[in-house]
Every structure is written in C-alpha cells, then in structure tokens.
N, C-alpha and C positions, 0 to 999 in steps of 0.2 A: 254819544260816547258809550252809553250802556250797551247799545247794540254792537258797536265795534269790538268791545272787550268782553262781550257776552256775560254781562253782570246781571245775575238773576236774583241775588239775595242782597239784603242790606249790608253796608260796609261793616266789617269787623276788623278792629286793629290787631295786627300781628307784629311780632318782634322784627320780622324781616322788613316791615315798613320803616321802622326806626333805623335799622341797619342801613337800608338803602339811602335814607336821608343823611346819615352820618358819613357814608361813603361819598355822597355828593358834596358835603361840606369839606371833606378831606381834599377832594379834587379842587374845589374853589380856593381853599386855603393855600394849596401848593401853587396855584396859578397866581394868586394875589400876593402872597408873602414869600414865595420861593421854596426851595427844597427844605429849609429848616422846619416848615410846617409838617414835614413827613414824620416828625417825632409824634405829633398828635395822632396821625393815621396809624402809625405803628402801635402806639399804646391801645388804640381802639380795636385794632385787628387782633392783637394778642389777648386782650380782655375778651373779645368775642370768641376766640378759639377756646379759652378756658370755660366760658359759659356754654359753648356748644358741646364740649366734652363732658361737662358736669350736669347738663340738663337731662331730664327724663325723656322729653320729647325731642330727640335728636333728629336733625335734618342735614342731609349731605350737602344740599345747596348752600346753606349758611356756612358750614365748615369750609367748603371750597372757596366761597367768597372771602372769608377771613384769611385763609392761607394765601390767596391771591393778593389781598391787601398787605400782608406781611412782606411778601416777595417784592411787590411794587414799591412799598415805602422803604424797604432796605436798599433797593436799587437806587432810589432817589437820594437816600442818605449817602450811599457809596459815591454817587456822582458829586454830591456836595463836598465830601471830605477828600476825595481823591482828585477832584478837578483842579 
C-alpha cells in the first residue's frame, strides 16, 4: 500500500481527512435514511465553506468539495420536496 500510494513520510492528520469521512457518512446516510439525510450534508457543506473562507490556510480543493456538497444536497432536497 505504501508503494502504491508513494507514501514516504509518517501519517499526518489533515482536515481534508475528516472532510472526506464526513462526506462518506453523508452518502451512507442518504442511502440508508433517504433524502431527508441531505439536511445533515447541507449543514456540513455550508459549515465547511464558511471554514474554508475564514481559514488562513485556504485550499481550493476543499472549497470545491464543499460547493459540490451544497449543490448535491440541495438537489436531493429538491427531489424530496418536489417529488
């Protein structure tokens, strides 16, 4: 595994690790509990955008991931309420 991913240094926790885990939870919640779980994902994505914009160490990939989360969860909520 270390060879495949070219890991040369010891593991260091980053916020993106937590974000990826929460995004995975969001997907699982939507699958298990339906579109109403999108409120959780929307909250997390909006909170992430606020954190991305207020952080000193800004990263474009985190911001794009949260914007995608907002769009996707809004779409799911639209399907739930318009359906």
